[in-house]
N, CA, C and O atoms as a GROMACS GRO file, in nm:
protein
  496
    1MET      N    1  11.181   8.086  11.599
    1MET     CA    2  11.139   8.133  11.493
    1MET      C    3  11.179   8.170  11.408
    1MET      O    4  11.294   8.181  11.453
    2ASN      N    5  11.188   8.209  11.297
    2ASN     CA    6  11.309   8.204  11.176
    2ASN      C    7  11.306   8.364  11.167
    2ASN      O    8  11.194   8.415  11.166
    3LYS      N    9  11.397   8.432  11.163
    3LYS     CA   10  11.487   8.554  11.171
    3LYS      C   11  11.431   8.635  11.021
    3LYS      O   12  11.382   8.748  11.015
    4PHE      N   13  11.453   8.544  10.914
    4PHE     CA   14  11.404   8.590  10.777
    4PHE      C   15  11.285   8.535  10.717
    4PHE      O   16  11.282   8.413  10.696
    5ILE      N   17  11.181   8.614  10.684
    5ILE     CA   18  11.070   8.586  10.607
    5ILE      C   19  11.045   8.646  10.470
    5ILE      O   20  11.045   8.767  10.446
    6PHE      N   21  11.024   8.554  10.387
    6PHE     CA   22  10.994   8.657  10.238
    6PHE      C   23  10.838   8.628  10.230
    6PHE      O   24  10.787   8.516  10.221
    7SER      N   25  10.778   8.738  10.233
    7SER     CA   26  10.669   8.737  10.217
    7SER      C   27  10.588   8.742  10.094
    7SER      O   28  10.541   8.852  10.067
    8SER      N   29  10.557   8.626   9.999
    8SER     CA   30  10.549   8.577   9.858
    8SER      C   31  10.475   8.425   9.845
    8SER      O   32  10.473   8.318   9.906
    9THR      N   33  10.427   8.475   9.751
    9THR     CA   34  10.341   8.370   9.677
    9THR      C   35  10.420   8.288   9.553
    9THR      O   36  10.394   8.170   9.531
   10SER      N   37  10.498   8.348   9.490
   10SER     CA   38  10.560   8.378   9.344
   10SER      C   39  10.614   8.260   9.365
   10SER      O   40  10.701   8.235   9.448
   11PRO      N   41  10.534   8.140   9.241
   11PRO     CA   42  10.622   8.043   9.230
   11PRO      C   43  10.798   8.018   9.204
   11PRO      O   44  10.878   7.935   9.246
   12ARG      N   45  10.809   8.159   9.094
   12ARG     CA   46  10.936   8.171   9.023
   12ARG      C   47  11.025   8.211   9.143
   12ARG      O   48  11.135   8.159   9.158
   13ARG      N   49  10.969   8.316   9.239
   13ARG     CA   50  11.040   8.341   9.378
   13ARG      C   51  11.082   8.257   9.492
   13ARG      O   52  11.167   8.270   9.580
   14LEU      N   53  11.000   8.172   9.464
   14LEU     CA   54  11.014   8.020   9.573
   14LEU      C   55  11.098   7.943   9.531
   14LEU      O   56  11.171   7.877   9.606
   15GLU      N   57  11.100   7.938   9.378
   15GLU     CA   58  11.192   7.838   9.324
   15GLU      C   59  11.330   7.847   9.349
   15GLU      O   60  11.412   7.760   9.378
   16LEU      N   61  11.345   8.018   9.326
   16LEU     CA   62  11.489   8.079   9.335
   16LEU      C   63  11.527   8.080   9.457
   16LEU      O   64  11.648   8.063   9.472
   17LEU      N   65  11.440   8.101   9.591
   17LEU     CA   66  11.499   8.081   9.721
   17LEU      C   67  11.544   7.954   9.745
   17LEU      O   68  11.632   7.907   9.818
   18GLU      N   69  11.440   7.895   9.645
   18GLU     CA   70  11.535   7.697   9.715
   18GLU      C   71  11.636   7.686   9.650
   18GLU      O   72  11.725   7.617   9.700
   19LYS      N   73  11.657   7.738   9.541
   19LYS     CA   74  11.761   7.697   9.488
   19LYS      C   75  11.916   7.780   9.567
   19LYS      O   76  12.028   7.731   9.550
   20LEU      N   77  11.897   7.879   9.631
   20LEU     CA   78  12.020   7.948   9.664
   20LEU      C   79  12.008   7.870   9.828
   20LEU      O   80  12.107   7.887   9.900
   21ASN      N   81  11.894   7.789   9.885
   21ASN     CA   82  11.924   7.714   9.997
   21ASN      C   83  11.956   7.818  10.108
   21ASN      O   84  12.071   7.834  10.150
   22LEU      N   85  11.876   7.869  10.143
   22LEU     CA   86  11.887   8.034  10.238
   22LEU      C   87  11.770   7.968  10.352
   22LEU      O   88  11.672   7.899  10.324
   23ASN      N   89  11.806   8.005  10.466
   23ASN     CA   90  11.747   7.954  10.583
   23ASN      C   91  11.594   8.075  10.589
   23ASN      O   92  11.565   8.137  10.692
   24ILE      N   93  11.539   8.084  10.496
   24ILE     CA   94  11.384   8.185  10.511
   24ILE      C   95  11.299   8.144  10.488
   24ILE      O   96  11.285   8.067  10.393
   25LYS      N   97  11.235   8.170  10.542
   25LYS     CA   98  11.072   8.078  10.552
   25LYS      C   99  10.979   8.169  10.422
   25LYS      O  100  11.019   8.277  10.379
   26THR      N  101  10.887   8.121  10.387
   26THR     CA  102  10.795   8.190  10.322
   26THR      C  103  10.663   8.224  10.357
   26THR      O  104  10.591   8.129  10.389
   27ILE      N  105  10.596   8.378  10.359
   27ILE     CA  106  10.455   8.339  10.409
   27ILE      C  107  10.394   8.437  10.337
   27ILE      O  108  10.445   8.549  10.325
   28ALA      N  109  10.276   8.402  10.281
   28ALA     CA  110  10.170   8.461  10.203
   28ALA      C  111  10.161   8.609  10.236
   28ALA      O  112  10.136   8.635  10.354
   29PRO      N  113  10.177   8.712  10.152
   29PRO     CA  114  10.141   8.813  10.239
   29PRO      C  115   9.973   8.806  10.242
   29PRO      O  116   9.902   8.732  10.175
   30LEU      N  117   9.935   8.897  10.332
   30LEU     CA  118   9.792   8.935  10.327
   30LEU      C  119   9.769   9.064  10.261
   30LEU      O  120   9.661   9.117  10.286
   31PHE      N  121   9.846   9.121  10.185
   31PHE     CA  122   9.842   9.239  10.125
   31PHE      C  123   9.789   9.193   9.957
   31PHE      O  124   9.859   9.115   9.893
   32GLU      N  125   9.632   9.261   9.883
   32GLU     CA  126   9.631   9.245   9.774
   32GLU      C  127   9.665   9.320   9.714
   32GLU      O  128   9.618   9.429   9.747
   33GLU      N  129   9.762   9.324   9.593
   33GLU     CA  130   9.789   9.361   9.458
   33GLU      C  131   9.686   9.460   9.407
   33GLU      O  132   9.591   9.387   9.377
   34LYS      N  133   9.654   9.573   9.384
   34LYS     CA  134   9.596   9.672   9.334
   34LYS      C  135   9.640   9.753   9.213
   34LYS      O  136   9.745   9.811   9.242
   35PRO      N  137   9.601   9.778   9.090
   35PRO     CA  138   9.663   9.905   9.016
   35PRO      C  139   9.608   9.996   9.105
   35PRO      O  140   9.506   9.995   9.174
   36LEU      N  141   9.730  10.101   9.081
   36LEU     CA  142   9.720  10.249   9.122
   36LEU      C  143   9.748  10.347   9.033
   36LEU      O  144   9.862  10.384   9.007
   37SER      N  145   9.626  10.400   8.973
   37SER     CA  146   9.655  10.496   8.833
   37SER      C  147   9.688  10.643   8.892
   37SER      O  148   9.701  10.744   8.823
   38ASN      N  149   9.700  10.638   9.023
   38ASN     CA  150   9.784  10.796   9.034
   38ASN      C  151   9.939  10.802   9.120
   38ASN      O  152   9.993  10.897   9.177
   39LEU      N  153   9.989  10.627   9.099
   39LEU     CA  154  10.173  10.668   9.132
   39LEU      C  155  10.192  10.585   8.992
   39LEU      O  156  10.098  10.529   8.933
   40SER      N  157  10.334  10.585   8.946
   40SER     CA  158  10.390  10.548   8.851
   40SER      C  159  10.412  10.382   8.853
   40SER      O  160  10.347  10.298   8.915
   41SER      N  161  10.508  10.366   8.779
   41SER     CA  162  10.493  10.200   8.772
   41SER      C  163  10.628  10.132   8.915
   41SER      O  164  10.642  10.044   9.001
   42GLU      N  165  10.698  10.250   8.852
   42GLU     CA  166  10.832  10.234   8.970
   42GLU      C  167  10.769  10.261   9.118
   42GLU      O  168  10.830  10.216   9.215
   43ASP      N  169  10.678  10.316   9.133
   43ASP     CA  170  10.619  10.377   9.284
   43ASP      C  171  10.501  10.251   9.335
   43ASP      O  172  10.465  10.208   9.445
   44THR      N  173  10.467  10.222   9.204
   44THR     CA  174  10.350  10.114   9.198
   44THR      C  175  10.433   9.984   9.268
   44THR      O  176  10.391   9.938   9.374
   45ALA      N  177  10.518   9.946   9.222
   45ALA     CA  178  10.585   9.819   9.242
   45ALA      C  179  10.642   9.836   9.414
   45ALA      O  180  10.619   9.756   9.505
   46GLU      N  181  10.724   9.969   9.423
   46GLU     CA  182  10.752   9.988   9.559
   46GLU      C  183  10.658   9.971   9.676
   46GLU      O  184  10.680   9.892   9.767
   47PHE      N  185  10.525  10.070   9.664
   47PHE     CA  186  10.411  10.029   9.695
   47PHE      C  187  10.369   9.888   9.750
   47PHE      O  188  10.345   9.863   9.868
   48ASN      N  189  10.365   9.807   9.650
   48ASN     CA  190  10.344   9.684   9.646
   48ASN      C  191  10.432   9.581   9.752
   48ASN      O  192  10.378   9.499   9.826
   49SER      N  193  10.543   9.598   9.746
   49SER     CA  194  10.650   9.553   9.781
   49SER      C  195  10.656   9.572   9.916
   49SER      O  196  10.663   9.479   9.997
   50ILE      N  197  10.654   9.697   9.947
   50ILE     CA  198  10.644   9.704  10.072
   50ILE      C  199  10.523   9.685  10.183
   50ILE      O  200  10.534   9.690  10.305
   51ASN      N  201  10.395   9.661  10.099
   51ASN     CA  202  10.302   9.690  10.195
   51ASN      C  203  10.253   9.529  10.178
   51ASN      O  204  10.143   9.489  10.215
   52LYS      N  205  10.348   9.450  10.118
   52LYS     CA  206  10.355   9.263  10.089
   52LYS      C  207  10.413   9.274  10.260
   52LYS      O  208  10.352   9.224  10.354
   53ALA      N  209  10.528   9.340  10.269
   53ALA     CA  210  10.615   9.282  10.373
   53ALA      C  211  10.524   9.344  10.525
   53ALA      O  212  10.515   9.279  10.629
   54LYS      N  213  10.479   9.447  10.510
   54LYS     CA  214  10.423   9.509  10.601
   54LYS      C  215  10.294   9.402  10.666
   54LYS      O  216  10.271   9.379  10.784
   55SER      N  217  10.234   9.357  10.566
   55SER     CA  218  10.143   9.317  10.590
   55SER      C  219  10.140   9.178  10.700
   55SER      O  220  10.040   9.130  10.753
   56ILE      N  221  10.261   9.140  10.711
   56ILE     CA  222  10.272   9.004  10.781
   56ILE      C  223  10.341   9.071  10.922
   56ILE      O  224  10.323   9.001  11.021
   57SER      N  225  10.397   9.164  10.939
   57SER     CA  226  10.522   9.227  11.027
   57SER      C  227  10.469   9.261  11.159
   57SER      O  228  10.538   9.273  11.260
   58LEU      N  229  10.309   9.280  11.152
   58LEU     CA  230  10.305   9.305  11.318
   58LEU      C  231  10.306   9.166  11.378
   58LEU      O  232  10.317   9.147  11.499
   59LYS      N  233  10.293   9.063  11.280
   59LYS     CA  234  10.255   8.921  11.369
   59LYS      C  235  10.418   8.851  11.382
   59LYS      O  236  10.453   8.780  11.477
   60TYR      N  237  10.497   8.885  11.279
   60TYR     CA  238  10.634   8.869  11.303
   60TYR      C  239  10.742   8.945  11.328
   60TYR      O  240  10.852   8.944  11.272
   61ARG      N  241  10.685   9.042  11.457
   61ARG     CA  242  10.762   9.144  11.448
   61ARG      C  243  10.930   9.145  11.502
   61ARG      O  244  11.001   9.246  11.508
   62ASP      N  245  10.968   9.012  11.538
   62ASP     CA  246  11.104   9.035  11.563
   62ASP      C  247  11.178   8.996  11.444
   62ASP      O  248  11.299   9.019  11.447
   63SER      N  249  11.121   8.934  11.324
   63SER     CA  250  11.171   8.913  11.223
   63SER      C  251  11.210   9.010  11.115
   63SER      O  252  11.172   9.126  11.130
   64TYR      N  253  11.282   8.979  11.008
   64TYR     CA  254  11.327   9.046  10.901
   64TYR      C  255  11.224   8.997  10.784
   64TYR      O  256  11.209   8.885  10.734
   65ILE      N  257  11.157   9.123  10.758
   65ILE     CA  258  11.049   9.060  10.646
   65ILE      C  259  11.085   9.137  10.485
   65ILE      O  260  11.068   9.259  10.474
   66PHE      N  261  11.129   9.066  10.383
   66PHE     CA  262  11.096   9.070  10.269
   66PHE      C  263  10.960   9.091  10.198
   66PHE      O  264  10.856   9.031  10.227
   67GLY      N  265  10.974   9.188  10.094
   67GLY     CA  266  10.855   9.173  10.030
   67GLY      C  267  10.903   9.227   9.890
   67GLY      O  268  10.998   9.304   9.885
   68ALA      N  269  10.838   9.187   9.777
   68ALA     CA  270  10.895   9.178   9.671
   68ALA      C  271  10.757   9.214   9.565
   68ALA      O  272  10.646   9.184   9.607
   69ASP      N  273  10.770   9.275   9.440
   69ASP     CA  274  10.673   9.303   9.351
   69ASP      C  275  10.754   9.334   9.200
   69ASP      O  276  10.842   9.419   9.187
   70THR      N  277  10.705   9.253   9.101
   70THR     CA  278  10.722   9.317   8.982
   70THR      C  279  10.593   9.350   8.890
   70THR      O  280  10.489   9.284   8.881
   71VAL      N  281  10.635   9.501   8.806
   71VAL     CA  282  10.532   9.535   8.751
   71VAL      C  283  10.587   9.537   8.587
   71VAL      O  284  10.706   9.510   8.571
   72ILE      N  285  10.506   9.566   8.467
   72ILE     CA  286  10.582   9.593   8.374
   72ILE      C  287  10.536   9.755   8.338
   72ILE      O  288  10.425   9.783   8.384
   73SER      N  289  10.599   9.858   8.268
   73SER     CA  290  10.524   9.966   8.220
   73SER      C  291  10.565   9.950   8.051
   73SER      O  292  10.676   9.930   8.002
   74TYR      N  293  10.449   9.964   7.991
   74TYR     CA  294  10.415   9.957   7.860
   74TYR      C  295  10.384  10.055   7.816
   74TYR      O  296  10.272  10.043   7.864
   75LYS      N  297  10.375  10.197   7.737
   75LYS     CA  298  10.323  10.290   7.693
   75LYS      C  299  10.237  10.371   7.845
   75LYS      O  300  10.122  10.412   7.855
   76ASN      N  301  10.302  10.370   7.903
   76ASN     CA  302  10.268  10.449   7.990
   76ASN      C  303  10.142  10.385   8.091
   76ASN      O  304  10.054  10.454   8.142
   77ASN      N  305  10.152  10.291   8.100
   77ASN     CA  306  10.063  10.167   8.181
   77ASN      C  307  10.125  10.109   8.250
   77ASN      O  308  10.240  10.076   8.220
   78THR      N  309  10.072  10.083   8.355
   78THR     CA  310  10.148   9.985   8.440
   78THR      C  311  10.082   9.840   8.456
   78THR      O  312   9.984   9.828   8.528
   79ILE      N  313  10.138   9.729   8.387
   79ILE     CA  314  10.079   9.641   8.413
   79ILE      C  315  10.131   9.495   8.486
   79ILE      O  316  10.234   9.430   8.476
   80GLY      N  317  10.008   9.480   8.562
   80GLY     CA  318  10.048   9.367   8.693
   80GLY      C  319  10.058   9.230   8.637
   80GLY      O  320  10.074   9.194   8.520
   81LYS      N  321  10.040   9.134   8.796
   81LYS     CA  322  10.031   9.049   8.741
   81LYS      C  323   9.945   8.990   8.679
   81LYS      O  324   9.853   9.070   8.691
   82PRO      N  325   9.895   8.886   8.604
   82PRO     CA  326   9.791   8.869   8.488
   82PRO      C  327   9.682   8.730   8.575
   82PRO      O  328   9.715   8.620   8.620
   83LYS      N  329   9.535   8.806   8.569
   83LYS     CA  330   9.445   8.722   8.637
   83LYS      C  331   9.427   8.535   8.623
   83LYS      O  332   9.390   8.452   8.706
   84ASN      N  333   9.472   8.523   8.481
   84ASN     CA  334   9.434   8.435   8.432
   84ASN      C  335   9.550   8.373   8.306
   84ASN      O  336   9.646   8.448   8.286
   85ASP      N  337   9.546   8.276   8.243
   85ASP     CA  338   9.655   8.236   8.108
   85ASP      C  339   9.618   8.358   8.038
   85ASP      O  340   9.682   8.461   8.020
   86ALA      N  341   9.455   8.312   7.988
   86ALA     CA  342   9.447   8.456   7.849
   86ALA      C  343   9.487   8.555   7.913
   86ALA      O  344   9.577   8.610   7.849
   87GLU      N  345   9.474   8.586   7.971
   87GLU     CA  346   9.554   8.760   8.033
   87GLU      C  347   9.651   8.743   8.039
   87GLU      O  348   9.706   8.848   8.005
   88ALA      N  349   9.744   8.647   8.069
   88ALA     CA  350   9.889   8.642   8.050
   88ALA      C  351   9.955   8.611   7.893
   88ALA      O  352  10.074   8.631   7.867
   89LEU      N  353   9.851   8.556   7.791
   89LEU     CA  354   9.903   8.556   7.656
   89LEU      C  355   9.890   8.680   7.583
   89LEU      O  356   9.965   8.727   7.497
   90ASN      N  357   9.748   8.736   7.646
   90ASN     CA  358   9.754   8.881   7.556
   90ASN      C  359   9.853   8.975   7.623
   90ASN      O  360   9.916   9.048   7.548
   91ILE      N  361   9.875   8.984   7.756
   91ILE     CA  362  10.017   9.091   7.768
   91ILE      C  363  10.116   9.057   7.711
   91ILE      O  364  10.167   9.145   7.642
   92LEU      N  365  10.178   8.939   7.714
   92LEU     CA  366  10.276   8.856   7.597
   92LEU      C  367  10.276   8.881   7.463
   92LEU      O  368  10.378   8.894   7.396
   93LEU      N  369  10.161   8.890   7.420
   93LEU     CA  370  10.114   8.894   7.289
   93LEU      C  371  10.128   9.075   7.228
   93LEU      O  372  10.131   9.117   7.112
   94ASP      N  373  10.136   9.149   7.359
   94ASP     CA  374  10.118   9.296   7.344
   94ASP      C  375  10.276   9.381   7.317
   94ASP      O  376  10.328   9.466   7.245
   95LEU      N  377  10.305   9.287   7.437
   95LEU     CA  378  10.470   9.315   7.475
   95LEU      C  379  10.580   9.270   7.347
   95LEU      O  380  10.685   9.332   7.329
   96ARG      N  381  10.547   9.185   7.286
   96ARG     CA  382  10.627   9.142   7.204
   96ARG      C  383  10.668   9.221   7.074
   96ARG      O  384  10.589   9.270   6.993
   97ASN      N  385  10.805   9.223   7.068
   97ASN     CA  386  10.860   9.334   6.958
   97ASN      C  387  10.866   9.462   6.965
   97ASN      O  388  10.877   9.532   6.865
   98SER      N  389  10.856   9.529   7.142
   98SER     CA  390  10.800   9.651   7.163
   98SER      C  391  10.882   9.676   7.300
   98SER      O  392  10.875   9.598   7.396
   99PHE      N  393  10.930   9.748   7.300
   99PHE     CA  394  10.971   9.839   7.423
   99PHE      C  395  10.910   9.849   7.533
   99PHE      O  396  10.792   9.884   7.531
  100HIS      N  397  10.967   9.823   7.640
  100HIS     CA  398  10.879   9.830   7.766
  100HIS      C  399  10.992   9.809   7.909
  100HIS      O  400  11.114   9.800   7.903
  101LYS      N  401  10.929   9.806   7.998
  101LYS     CA  402  11.012   9.822   8.139
  101LYS      C  403  10.970   9.717   8.245
  101LYS      O  404  10.853   9.714   8.282
  102VAL      N  405  11.048   9.643   8.288
  102VAL     CA  406  11.022   9.560   8.352
  102VAL      C  407  11.071   9.587   8.497
  102VAL      O  408  11.190   9.566   8.521
  103ILE      N  409  10.997   9.628   8.587
  103ILE     CA  410  11.046   9.728   8.720
  103ILE      C  411  11.021   9.604   8.842
  103ILE      O  412  10.910   9.550   8.842
  104THR      N  413  11.118   9.561   8.939
  104THR     CA  414  11.103   9.502   9.031
  104THR      C  415  11.137   9.580   9.176
  104THR      O  416  11.248   9.632   9.184
  105SER      N  417  11.074   9.586   9.254
  105SER     CA  418  11.084   9.655   9.368
  105SER      C  419  11.166   9.557   9.499
  105SER      O  420  11.165   9.442   9.454
  106LEU      N  421  11.214   9.554   9.597
  106LEU     CA  422  11.240   9.465   9.650
  106LEU      C  423  11.221   9.570   9.824
  106LEU      O  424  11.239   9.691   9.828
  107SER      N  425  11.189   9.500   9.926
  107SER     CA  426  11.181   9.592  10.040
  107SER      C  427  11.204   9.515  10.181
  107SER      O  428  11.176   9.396  10.199
  108LEU      N  429  11.251   9.586  10.259
  108LEU     CA  430  11.271   9.520  10.418
  108LEU      C  431  11.256   9.616  10.530
  108LEU      O  432  11.311   9.721  10.566
  109ILE      N  433  11.119   9.506  10.588
  109ILE     CA  434  11.091   9.589  10.705
  109ILE      C  435  11.165   9.489  10.833
  109ILE      O  436  11.216   9.377  10.821
  110HIS      N  437  11.152   9.559  10.936
  110HIS     CA  438  11.165   9.514  11.040
  110HIS      C  439  11.103   9.594  11.194
  110HIS      O  440  11.130   9.705  11.241
  111LYS      N  441  11.034   9.513  11.232
  111LYS     CA  442  10.958   9.592  11.354
  111LYS      C  443  10.864   9.661  11.263
  111LYS      O  444  10.878   9.782  11.274
  112ASN      N  445  10.794   9.635  11.197
  112ASN     CA  446  10.693   9.717  11.108
  112ASN      C  447  10.747   9.843  11.067
  112ASN      O  448  10.667   9.934  11.048
  113GLN      N  449  10.881   9.865  11.048
  113GLN     CA  450  10.957  10.028  11.016
  113GLN      C  451  11.028   9.936  10.881
  113GLN      O  452  11.056   9.816  10.881
  114LEU      N  453  11.043  10.035  10.770
  114LEU     CA  454  11.088  10.010  10.644
  114LEU      C  455  11.220  10.043  10.671
  114LEU      O  456  11.244  10.146  10.734
  115ILE      N  457  11.352   9.937  10.615
  115ILE     CA  458  11.477   9.965  10.662
  115ILE      C  459  11.550   9.976  10.547
  115ILE      O  460  11.664  10.022  10.546
  116TYR      N  461  11.487   9.934  10.443
  116TYR     CA  462  11.546   9.925  10.286
  116TYR      C  463  11.434   9.928  10.182
  116TYR      O  464  11.324   9.898  10.228
  117SER      N  465  11.438   9.956  10.064
  117SER     CA  466  11.394   9.939   9.964
  117SER      C  467  11.455   9.981   9.816
  117SER      O  468  11.488  10.098   9.805
  118GLU      N  469  11.471   9.907   9.719
  118GLU     CA  470  11.520   9.942   9.590
  118GLU      C  471  11.432   9.902   9.501
  118GLU      O  472  11.346   9.816   9.520
  119LYS      N  473  11.461   9.987   9.360
  119LYS     CA  474  11.401   9.944   9.260
  119LYS      C  475  11.470   9.937   9.153
  119LYS      O  476  11.567  10.004   9.120
  120ASN      N  477  11.408   9.843   9.092
  120ASN     CA  478  11.519   9.791   8.958
  120ASN      C  479  11.485   9.808   8.828
  120ASN      O  480  11.364   9.816   8.852
  121ASN      N  481  11.491   9.820   8.725
  121ASN     CA  482  11.469   9.887   8.579
  121ASN      C  483  11.532   9.797   8.491
  121ASN      O  484  11.653   9.804   8.475
  122ILE      N  485  11.449   9.694   8.420
  122ILE     CA  486  11.527   9.618   8.269
  122ILE      C  487  11.427   9.663   8.143
  122ILE      O  488  11.306   9.642   8.129
  123ILE      N  489  11.531   9.742   8.047
  123ILE     CA  490  11.428   9.743   7.975
  123ILE      C  491  11.418   9.662   7.829
  123ILE      O  492  11.519   9.642   7.760
  124GLY      N  493  11.301   9.624   7.795
  124GLY     CA  494  11.334   9.498   7.681
  124GLY      C  495  11.276   9.572   7.552
  124GLY      O  496  11.279   9.517   7.443
   0.00000   0.00000   0.00000
């Protein structure tokens, strides 16, 4: 069994992992991201990253499981993954020439327990 698992289907993240040539298996999370109006953008990204990892942690109990999530904070709203190309284009058009934050959270779970969680903000 692989000791490190990344719970992700993100093509960009998978491409980065492949370039690093690390011995990390990737498995699709069993957690579906959803907007959480009661949480800040930072907390939403962290909630999603933790739950992506936890969603497969019981099956791979002895592995270290990473989960990640990226959201955008724009005008006090959290923008998650677009549903389609048209929505992605609309988001990009809204964000151009404006200040917004890109927030990524990375979490690590082992034996279904949170070991580490970190949030990063990039202001654009």
